[in-house]
N, C-alpha and C positions, 0 to 999 in steps of 0.2 A: 413586621413579625412573621416568622416562617410558619407555613402550614404543616399539619401532620400528614405524613405520607404513609399509606398502607401498601406494602409491596407484594406483588406476585412475581416470583422469579422463575424463569424457564431455564433450566440447566443447572446442574451441580457438578460440573467437571472442574478442570483446572482453574478457570476464571471464576466460576461460581463459588467454589470453595475458598479461593483467594479473597473474593469479595466478602464472604461470611467471616473469614478470619479478621479482616480489617474492621468490619461493622461491630463485631462483639467486643472490640477494645475501646469503642467510643460511645459517648452518650449523645445520640443524635435523635432528632425529632421525627423518627420514622420507625415502622414496625414491619418485620417480615411475617406476612400472613401464611404464605404457602410457597413451596418449591414444586415445580412440575418436572418430572424426570421420566426417562424412557424405561428403565429397568428397575422394577420395584423389588426384585430379589437381591439386589446388590446391598451389602452391608454398609451402613452409613453411621457417622458419628453423632447425628442429631436424632431427636425423637421421631418415630415413624409417622406420627400425626402431622408433622410439618410437610410431608411429601404426598404427592398425588401423581398418577399417570394420566389423568383426565384433564386436558387443557381447558375444557369448558368450566371446570370447577374454579379456575382462576379468572378466565375471561368473562364469565357470567356473574362473578361475585361483585355485587354493587359496593361492598365495603372496600375493595381494592381499587385505588385510584391511580396506581403507577405500576406499569409492567416493566420488568427488566428481562431482556431477551439475550441469552448467552448460549445458544445451542449451535450445533455444527451443520445442520441441514438448512441451506438457504431458502429452499422452497417453503418448508414448514415455518421458518422464521418469518418470511414475508407474510404468510397467512396470519400468524400471531400478531405481528406488528400492525398490519392493515386493520384487522378486527378491533384491536385495542384503540387505535387512533380514531376509527370511525365511531366507536362507542363512547368517546369522550375521555378515555384514559391516556395519560401521558406515558411515553415510552423512553427507556434507555436501552441502547443496543450496542454490541461489540461485533456484529456480524458484517464484516467488510464486504464480502461478496454479495450478500443480500442487499445491502445499501447501494453498492455501486450498480448492481443490475437494475434496481428499481428506483433510483434517486429521483427522477423526474416525477413519478407518481407519488412518492413519499412527500415531496415538497408540496404537491397539490393537495394531498390528504390533510396535511397539517393546516394549510390555509383554509380549506373547506370546512373543517370541523373545529378549528380553533384549539387544536391540541399541539403538543410539543414532542418532537423526537430528537433526542441528543445521542451522539455517538462518538465522543472523544476517544473511547477505548478501542474503536475500530481502526484507528490510524496511529501507528508508532507507539503502542503501549502507553507508557507513563508520560510521554511527551505531550504537553497541551497545545498541539499545533493547530487543531481546528478552531479552538476558542481564540487563539492569537490571530489566525487568518480572518476570522469573523469579526473580531473587535479591534485589535491593534492595527491591522493592516486594511481596515475597511475603506479608507480613503487613500490608500497608497497604491502607486503604480508598481506592480511586481514584474521584474524582468524574468525571473526564473525561480522555480522551486525544485530542489533535487535532494538526494541524500540516500541514506540506508534505511529502508522502510521495513525490512524483514529480518528479524533477529535470528531465525533458523539458518538461512543461507549465509548470513554474516558469521555465525558461529562456525559453520563448516569451512568457509574461506579463511577464517582466522586460524583454525587448527591445521589446515593443510599448508598454509604459508608460514606461520610462526613456529609450529612444532613438527612439521614434516610428516604429519599423518596422511595416510592415503584417504581418498575421498569417501570410500565406503565406511571406514572406521570413524571418521569425523561425523558422517551422517548418523551412524548408529548411536554415537554419543549424544548428538542433538535429540534423537528420538527418546533415548533413555532418560534425558533430563526434562522431557516434556516440551521442548522447543519446536520439534518437528513432528508431524503426524506420521502414522504408520505408512500411509501413501504420501510421500513428500513432494509430489509433483507440483502442488500449488506453491510451495515455498521455493524449491530449487528451480522451478520453471519460470519464476517471475510473475505468476498469476496473482499471488497474494499482494505483492508490491504494486501491481497494476491496479487492483481494486482500490487500494489505499490512495494511489496517485489520482485516480478518477474522483474520489471523494474530496481530497484536498484541493484539487484544481477547481472544483465547483465553487468552493469558498474563496479561492484565490482570484479566479478570473470570471466566475459566473457562468462558465461553460460546462453544461452537463453532457457528458459523452458516454456512449455505450462501451463497456469494456472490450467487447469483441472488435471494436474499431481501432484499438490501441495495440501496437506491437509489443510483445514481450518475448524476449529470448533470455534463457536462464543460464545456470552454471553447471547443469548436469553433464555437459560434454567437456568440462574442464579436464585438461591432461597435464602430465608432468612437463610437457613441452611449453605449455602456456606459463606455468610457474617458473620454469627456467628463464623464459624471456623476461618475465616481470622482475625476477631477482637480478638478472644481469643489468637491467635498466634502473634498478633500485625503485621499482614501482610496486604497489599492491593492487590486487584485483578486488573490486567491490561490485556488488550488484546494485545498480543505481537507477531508480526511476527519475525521469526528468519531465518537467512541464516548463516550456519556455514561450514567452510572448515574442513573436518575431517582428511584428509591426502592429499598428492599431487595428488590424483586421484578422490577424491569424495567431493562433496558439498551437504549438505542437506538443505531443506527449508520447513517450515511449519508455520501455524498460529494457536495459541492456547491461551486461557487465561493463565495467570501466576501469582503465588503468589510472591510478591516482598517485601523485608524487608526495614526498614527505612534507611539502608546504601546504598541502590541501587539508581542510578541516577533517575530511573523512579518513585520512591515512591512519590515524590512531584510534578509530572507532572499531573496536574488536569484540569478538564473542557475540553475546545476545544483545549487545547495545545497538541502538539506532541513533542516527544523526540526521537532522534536517537543515539544509542550507537555503536560506531565503535571500535572494538578490533583489533589492528594492531600489527604486529611483532616488528616494530621498533618505531613507534609513540606511542605505547601502547594504552591505552584507552582514547577515546575522545567522547565528548557529545555535540550534537546539539539540541537546544531547540527553539521552536517558535510556533506560532499559526498555526494549521493545518486545520482549517475550517473557512469559511466566505469569502465574496466577496473581501474585501480589502487585507487580507493576501495572498490569492491565486492570486488575481489580481496583486499584487506586484511582484510575481514570474513570471507571464506571461509577465509583463512589462520588467523585467530583460532580459528575452529571446528575446523579440522584440528588445531591445536596443543592444543586442549582435549581432543580425543579421545586424545591420548597419555596422559592421566591418567584415561581412562574417564569423562569428563564426560557427563552426561545431563540433559535437561530433566525436571523432576519433575512438571510440570503440576499443581502443588499446588492451585490454585484450581479447576481442572477436576475434580479428584478429591474436592473438598470437597462435602458434601451440603448444598446450599442452594437457595433457591427463585428465584434470579436467572434471568430469561429474556429473550430478545430480543423487542423489540416495534417495530412501525412506527406504533403509536397515539400519535403525538406532535403537538404544535403548535409551529411556529416562525415567525419573521418573515423574509420574503423580499422581494426586489426582482424584478419580472418586467418585462422590456422585450419588447414584443409588437407585432403589427400588427393581428391579427383580434380584435375585441372579444369574440367568442364564446369565445375561449380563456380569458379572464378569468372569464366566466360559468361555464365548465366547471370551472375551478379552485376555484370556490365559496369565496372568501376568507371567513373568519369575521369579520374586521374589516379595513377598508382605512384605513391611516393617511395615505397620500398618493397622489394621482393626478396625472399630468402629461401634457399633450398639447402638442406644438409641431411642426407639419409632420408628418414621418414618425416623429418620436421620441415614443413613448408608453411610459410605465411606470407600474406600480402597486407600492406598498410596503404590505404588510399581513401579517396573521396567517393562516396557512393550515395545514391538516392535511397531514402528510407523505403520507398515503395518497392524497390528491387529486393530489399531484405524481406519485406512482407510477402512478396510473390514467391520467394524461395525458402520461407521459414520452415516448412515441413522437411524439405530436402536437407537444410542445414542440420536439423536435428537427427534425421535418419542416417546421415553420413558421418555423424560425430564431429562435425566441424565446430569450432569455437569462435564466437564473435565478441569483440569488446570495443567500446568507444576509446578513442585516443584524443588527446588535445583538450582544449578548453571549450566550455559551453558557448563561448562567443563565436566559435567556428561553425556552430550549427546555424544554417541559413535557409531561408525560403528558396525553394527551387522555382525559378521563373522561366517559363517556356518563352523562348524568343520568337516573336512573330516575324516570319520571313518577309511579309509585306513591309513591316516597319523597317527591317534591315535594309531592304532595297531603297526605301525613301532616304 
C-alpha cells in the first residue's frame, strides 16, 4: 500500500507549473502543502496561501515529508536538498547542475540518513533514462552512452539546418518558447548536456566525475560554412555528449558537436526532442526518444519520481558501490573537424594525423586525429577565435591514448 505524501515544492516556474498542471488532472495519494517562490508580487493562478517566500516554512514543517526542488539557483538548491535529506525528508529534484556538482556528497547523505533523492527530470526531460540505467542495465556491460541531451541546442540546430534560419533567430525562438534561458550559455555551450552526462554516467558506470574535468565545446560558433560542409556531405550537426568505456579500467566523457549521417538514430531527432543511444554488450544498441524541454515533459518525469517515493523507492547506485578499477580519463584520441581562421590554432592543436585539409577563400577546415587533452588545453582559444569543432566518424574510433615507453621500444 502506498503512503501519503505531503509535498513542499520549491519553484513555480516552467517545470513547477507544468508539474501542477499534471497533478491536478490525477487522483494521487499526495497533497501539495506549500510552494516556495522568490517573488511574492508576481500574479499567480493559485490561491496566495499556497505560496511562501520563506524556505524554512517548508523545511521546518514536520507535516511535509517530501521536498520537490525545481529552482534555477544550484547553490540554493543544494542547501535545500541537503537540509531536507539530513532532516529525514525525501527529495525529488530536476536541478542537473546542482546534482552533477555535488553528486558524491548527495550519495553519501542518502546513505547516512536513510533518505531518498530522485532526479529523473534532471536528465533528458521525459525520457526515463536514469531509472533504466539503474534497474534495466544494472548487470549489463555498457560500451557507450551518447545522444542529444539538450532540447534547446537541438531546437536551434534543427531550425538553422532544416529551415535555413540564422543562428540568432533560431535562438530567439527557443527563448520565446521557454526552451532556452535568457542567458543561453549553459545550453549552447554544452554545459547543460555535460551535467546530464555526468549524472547518467554515474548510474551507467559507477564513476562519479566533477563536471569541470569533462570537456564541453558547444555550438555558439556555428557558421554558414559548417552548415555548408554538412549539407554537401548529407550530414546533420548535433550536440552530442558521449561516455565510453575504453577498457576495463578507463571511461571517457566529453561533449562536442558531431556530424551524423542518415543511418544514425540521432539524424531525425529534431527540435526540442532528445534521444539517448545505449550500446550494451548483451542488449546491443537501444534507443530512447522523447521531449527533452518544456514544463509538461519534465514535469511528467518529476511526477514519476514523486509517485515512486510513495513506495519508498531509492537509487541503489549498484555500480558505484562495486569495487572495480574503472576510472575517468581524458587520455583519448578521436577524429574531429576544425573550421578555423588562424593557422597557428591548428599548430597548437597538434593533430596526430591530418586526413583532410581544405582552403577556399575564408573557409578553412582540417579533419584529423587529435588528443582530447589538446582540445582541452586550447578550449578558450577555440571559443575566442570563433573556431568550430565537431566529431567525425564512429564512436568505435575513439581510443585510449597510450604513451609508448621508449625503453620498451628499444627492447
